[in-house]
C-alpha positions as CSV (number, residue, x, y, z in Angstrom):
1,X,0.0,0.1,-0.3
2,X,1.3,3.4,-0.3
3,X,1.1,5.3,2.6
4,X,2.2,7.9,1.1
5,X,0.1,8.6,-1.3
6,X,-2.9,8.5,1.1
7,X,-1.1,10.6,3.3
8,X,-1.1,13.3,0.9
9,X,-5.0,12.5,-0.4
10,X,-5.5,12.6,3.7
11,X,-3.8,16.2,4.1
12,X,-5.7,17.5,0.8
13,X,-8.8,16.7,2.5
14,X,-7.9,18.1,5.7
15,X,-7.2,21.3,4.0
16,X,-10.6,21.8,2.5
17,X,-12.8,20.1,5.4
18,X,-10.6,23.1,7.6
19,X,-12.3,25.5,4.6
20,X,-16.2,23.6,5.0
21,X,-16.2,23.1,8.7
22,X,-16.9,27.2,8.7
23,X,-19.9,26.4,9.5
24,X,-22.5,28.8,12.2
25,X,-20.4,31.7,11.2
26,X,-17.3,30.2,13.5
27,X,-13.9,28.9,12.6
28,X,-13.5,25.4,13.6
29,X,-10.4,26.3,15.6
30,X,-12.4,28.7,17.7
31,X,-14.6,25.6,18.0
32,X,-11.6,23.2,19.5
33,X,-9.2,26.0,20.9
34,X,-10.8,29.2,21.0
35,X,-13.3,31.3,23.3
36,X,-16.5,28.9,22.5
37,X,-14.4,25.7,23.7
38,X,-13.0,27.1,26.8
39,X,-16.4,28.7,27.8
40,X,-18.1,25.1,27.2
41,X,-15.4,23.9,29.3
42,X,-15.6,25.7,31.9
43,X,-19.6,25.2,31.7
44,X,-18.7,21.3,32.0
45,X,-18.1,21.3,35.8
46,X,-14.4,23.1,35.3
47,X,-15.5,26.3,36.6
48,X,-12.6,28.0,38.8
49,X,-9.7,26.4,36.9
50,X,-6.9,28.5,36.6
51,X,-5.3,29.7,33.2
52,X,-2.3,26.8,33.3
53,X,-5.2,24.2,33.7
54,X,-6.9,25.9,30.5
55,X,-3.6,25.9,28.6
56,X,-2.7,22.3,29.5
57,X,-6.3,21.0,28.7
58,X,-6.0,22.9,25.3
59,X,-2.5,22.4,24.4
60,X,-1.9,26.3,24.0
61,X,0.5,28.6,25.0
62,X,0.1,30.4,27.9
63,X,-0.3,34.2,26.2
64,X,-2.6,32.6,23.9
65,X,-4.9,31.4,27.0
66,X,-4.5,35.0,28.4
67,X,-5.7,36.5,25.3
68,X,-8.7,34.4,24.9
69,X,-9.5,34.8,28.8
70,X,-8.8,38.9,28.1
71,X,-11.6,38.8,25.5
72,X,-14.0,36.8,27.2
73,X,-13.7,39.0,30.2
74,X,-14.4,42.0,28.2
75,X,-17.3,40.5,26.6
76,X,-18.6,39.7,30.3
77,X,-18.7,35.6,29.7
78,X,-16.3,35.0,32.6
79,X,-14.7,36.0,35.7
80,X,-11.4,35.9,37.2
81,X,-11.4,36.2,40.8
82,X,-8.0,35.4,43.2
83,X,-7.9,32.1,44.9
84,X,-8.2,32.6,48.5
85,X,-5.9,30.0,49.7
86,X,-3.3,30.9,47.1
87,X,-3.5,34.7,46.4
88,X,-1.0,34.4,43.2
89,X,-3.3,32.5,41.9
90,X,-6.1,33.4,39.7
91,X,-9.7,31.5,39.3
92,X,-11.6,31.6,36.0
93,X,-15.4,31.6,36.8
94,X,-18.0,31.3,33.7
95,X,-21.0,34.3,34.3
96,X,-24.8,33.8,33.5
97,X,-24.2,35.6,30.7
98,X,-21.0,33.5,29.6
99,X,-23.2,30.1,30.2
100,X,-26.0,31.1,28.0
101,X,-24.0,31.7,25.0
102,X,-21.9,28.5,25.4
103,X,-25.0,26.7,25.9
104,X,-26.1,28.5,22.4
105,X,-22.9,27.5,21.0
106,X,-22.7,24.0,21.8
107,X,-26.5,23.5,20.5
108,X,-25.5,24.9,17.1
109,X,-22.5,23.1,17.0
110,X,-24.9,19.7,17.8
111,X,-27.3,20.8,15.4
112,X,-24.7,21.3,12.5
113,X,-23.0,18.0,13.5
114,X,-26.8,16.1,13.9
115,X,-27.7,16.9,10.5
116,X,-23.9,15.6,8.9
117,X,-24.5,12.1,10.6
118,X,-28.1,12.1,9.2
119,X,-27.0,12.3,6.1
120,X,-24.2,9.6,6.4
121,X,-27.1,7.2,8.0
122,X,-26.9,4.8,10.5
123,X,-24.2,2.1,9.3
124,X,-21.9,5.3,8.2
125,X,-22.5,6.8,11.4
126,X,-21.2,3.8,13.4
127,X,-18.0,3.2,11.5
128,X,-17.2,7.2,11.2
129,X,-17.1,7.1,14.8
130,X,-15.3,4.0,15.0
131,X,-12.6,5.4,12.7
132,X,-12.5,8.5,14.1
133,X,-12.2,7.3,18.1
134,X,-9.0,4.8,16.5
135,X,-7.7,7.7,14.9
136,X,-7.7,9.7,18.0
137,X,-6.1,7.0,20.1
138,X,-3.0,7.0,17.3
139,X,-2.3,10.5,17.8
140,X,-2.5,10.2,21.4
141,X,0.4,7.2,20.9
142,X,2.3,9.8,18.3
143,X,2.4,12.6,20.8
């Protein structure tokens, strides 16, 4: 099997899909590692984490985390609170406004993927998810 040929084809599809995944007026990178992702992360039982935990979770540098948190703070989606046990640390909490926005974003994303999976059909959806899980495991093993 010519894996080099298939690797090139995969790269072409990935580039094409990056353009195609600009759904709901948001770039896929914003959903994966940007403001929307951080809000959804905070909403999903991670409220009160510090910036370094966000950096580790999304594998982004601390300056990028600071930029994301500053943008979210300006929009009123998060608030930063000094950790009472360690005054050097700042905890990040989602506001009610941020929670509403995150819930709306999640609903938009889920609706988009629901439509895509419905178009694939039941059998192909199961196969797609099986392969996607396997690829994720391989990517983790290669790190």
